[in-house]
C-alpha positions in Angstrom: 2.3 12.9 23.7 3.3 14.8 20.9 0.5 15.4 18.0 0.0 14.0 15.0 1.0 15.9 12.4 2.8 13.2 9.6 0.3 10.7 7.6 2.1 7.6 5.8 -0.4 6.1 3.2 0.2 2.8 1.7 -0.8 3.1 -2.1 -2.2 -0.2 -3.5 -5.9 -1.1 -1.7 -5.8 2.2 0.5 -5.5 5.5 -1.7 -5.8 3.5 -5.1 -8.2 0.8 -6.2 -6.0 -1.8 -7.8 -7.6 -4.6 -6.1 -9.0 -6.1 -9.4 -6.0 -5.3 -11.5 -4.0 -7.3 -9.3 -6.3 -10.2 -9.5 -6.5 -10.2 -13.2 -2.5 -9.8 -13.2 -2.6 -12.7 -11.4 -4.8 -14.8 -13.3 -3.4 -14.1 -16.7 0.5 -15.3 -14.8 -1.3 -18.4 -13.6 -2.8 -19.3 -17.2 0.3 -18.3 -18.9 2.5 -20.5 -16.2 0.2 -23.3 -14.8 -2.6 -23.2 -17.8 -5.2 -22.8 -14.8 -6.2 -19.4 -13.1 -5.8 -19.5 -9.5 -7.9 -19.5 -6.7 -9.6 -15.6 -5.9 -9.2 -16.1 -2.2 -5.7 -17.3 -2.0 -4.5 -14.3 -4.2 -6.3 -11.9 -2.2 -4.7 -13.5 1.1 -1.4 -12.4 -0.7 -2.1 -8.8 -0.8 0.5 -6.5 0.2 3.5 -8.8 -0.2 6.3 -8.4 -2.2 5.6 -9.5 -5.5 8.8 -11.9 -5.5 8.0 -13.9 -2.4 4.3 -14.3 -3.5 5.4 -15.7 -6.9 7.7 -18.3 -5.3 5.2 -19.4 -2.9 2.5 -19.7 -5.8 4.9 -21.4 -8.5 8.4 -22.0 -6.9 11.0 -22.3 -9.6 14.5 -21.1 -9.6 15.8 -17.1 -9.1 15.7 -17.4 -13.1 12.5 -18.7 -13.3 10.6 -16.4 -10.4 12.8 -13.3 -12.7 10.5 -14.8 -15.8 7.5 -15.2 -13.7 7.8 -11.3 -12.6 8.7 -10.5 -16.5 4.9 -12.3 -17.2 2.9 -10.4 -14.5 4.4 -7.4 -14.9 3.8 -7.2 -18.7 0.2 -7.7 -18.1 -0.1 -5.4 -15.9 1.4 -2.6 -17.4 -0.2 -2.4 -20.2 -3.7 -2.1 -18.2 -3.0 -0.6 -14.9 -3.5 3.2 -16.3 -6.9 2.8 -17.7 -8.1 0.2 -15.1 -6.9 2.0 -11.6 -9.4 4.6 -9.9 -9.1 6.4 -6.6 -11.2 5.2 -3.6 -14.6 7.5 -2.9 -13.5 10.7 -1.0 -9.7 10.1 -0.9 -9.1 13.0 -3.5 -10.9 15.5 -1.3 -9.5 14.0 2.0 -5.7 14.6 0.8 -6.2 17.7 -0.2 -8.2 18.9 3.2 -5.0 17.2 5.2 -2.8 19.1 3.2 -4.7 22.5 3.8 -4.3 21.5 7.4 -0.8 21.4 7.0 -0.1 17.8 7.3 3.0 16.4 6.4 2.2 13.2 4.1 3.9 10.4 2.4 3.1 7.4 0.2 5.0 3.9 1.7 4.8 1.3 -0.7 5.5 -2.1 -1.9 5.4 -0.9 -5.9 7.7 -0.4 -8.3 8.3 4.0 -8.6 6.9 3.9 -12.1 3.6 2.7 -11.6 3.5 4.3 -8.9 4.0 7.7 -9.7 2.0 7.3 -12.8 -1.3 6.2 -11.0 -0.3 9.4 -8.6 -0.2 12.0 -11.4 -3.0 10.8 -13.4 -5.4 11.6 -10.4 -3.4 14.8 -10.0 -2.2 14.2 -6.1 1.5 13.2 -6.7 2.1 17.3 -5.5 0.1 16.8 -2.3 2.4 14.1 -0.9 6.1 15.2 0.7 7.6 12.1 0.0 6.9 8.7 -2.0 8.9 5.4 -0.9 8.5 2.6 -3.3 10.1 -0.8 -3.4 12.6 1.0 -5.3 13.9 2.8 -2.8 14.5 0.1 0.5 16.3 -3.3 0.7 13.5 -4.6 2.9 9.6 -4.4 2.7 6.4 -4.5 4.9 6.1 -5.5 7.2 9.7 -4.6 7.5 9.9 -1.3 9.6 12.5 0.1 6.8 10.0 1.6 4.4 8.2 3.7 7.5 11.6 4.9 9.1 12.9 6.0 5.2 9.7 8.2 5.0 9.8 9.7 8.2 13.5 10.7 8.0 13.3 12.1 4.8 10.0 13.9 6.3 12.2 15.2 9.9 9.6 13.3 12.0 9.5 11.0 14.9 7.0 7.9 15.0 5.1 9.4 17.8 4.1 12.0 15.1 2.8 9.6 12.8 0.2 7.2 11.6 0.4 4.6 8.8 -2.6 4.2 7.0 -3.5 0.9 4.8 -5.4 -1.9 4.0 -3.0 -5.3 4.6 -1.6 -6.7 7.2 1.7 -6.1 6.1 1.1 -2.4 6.2 -0.1 -2.6 9.7 2.9 -4.8 10.6 5.3 -2.5 8.9 3.1 0.2 11.5 3.8 -1.7 14.8 7.2 -2.2 13.8 8.1 1.3 13.4 5.9 2.1 16.6 3.7 3.7 14.6 -0.4 4.2 15.1 -1.8 1.6 12.5 -5.0 2.4 10.7 -6.6 0.1 8.4 -9.2 1.5 5.9 -12.8 -0.3 6.2 -12.7 -0.5 1.9 -9.9 -3.5 2.4 -9.8 -6.7 0.5 -7.2 -8.1 2.1 -7.7 -10.9 4.7 -6.1 -10.1 8.4 -6.5 -13.2 10.8 -3.1 -13.1 13.0 -4.1 -10.8 16.1 -0.4 -9.4 16.2 -1.6 -7.7 12.8 -4.8 -6.2 14.3 -5.0 -2.3 13.7 -5.0 0.2 16.4 -8.3 1.9 14.2 -10.3 1.3 11.1 -11.7 4.0 9.3 -14.8 3.2 6.9 -14.5 6.2 4.9 -11.9 8.5 3.9 -13.9 11.4 6.1 -13.1 9.1 9.3 -9.4 9.7 9.1 -9.7 13.5 9.2 -12.1 12.8 12.2 -10.2 10.3 13.7 -7.1 12.7 13.7 -8.8 15.2 14.7 -9.8 13.1 17.9 -6.4 12.0 18.4 -5.0 15.4 18.3 -7.8 16.7 20.7 
């Protein structure tokens, strides 16, 4: 077995605490489109899904309607995103430690490029990543393996040399479909019920990921 030298990180709910921003954005959309708030748990259950898919699930409508619903959701989030997001505890130091240790790192997210880069720049961690793959870079989205495969190809790394770290069933499914070791963060708000989406490992704190990779490479 080859040693692990590459880590693919999800963005929302894994590196960046965007949970409440996402929930607030959905509640704004519900009020504008349906005139009532949405069910909080139902919203959380959609974490990690492509946005257009979830809008269709919640509101239905034509493709033209979905385009308008996307605008409502994104207009609200754009106005509050940079002020509301924070890195999860320990993430900044963890990323620097992995960089010092020589790991290749990528962000693999279903978020659009603009806000992804905005968040990474805000906290001074963009330059720590060798590759960033966003929704703008793929035709298929998690749990399809395409986003992970694009990152691996750009990094020149094989699946057996990499782990994928995320907070949702979409991340775990993407890892499994790409042949990667899957790691779920213990600070996840997302709900994973299907046994097929269960992770290979769970880390409760950012430092635990460093210890896990040391163990896997021992």
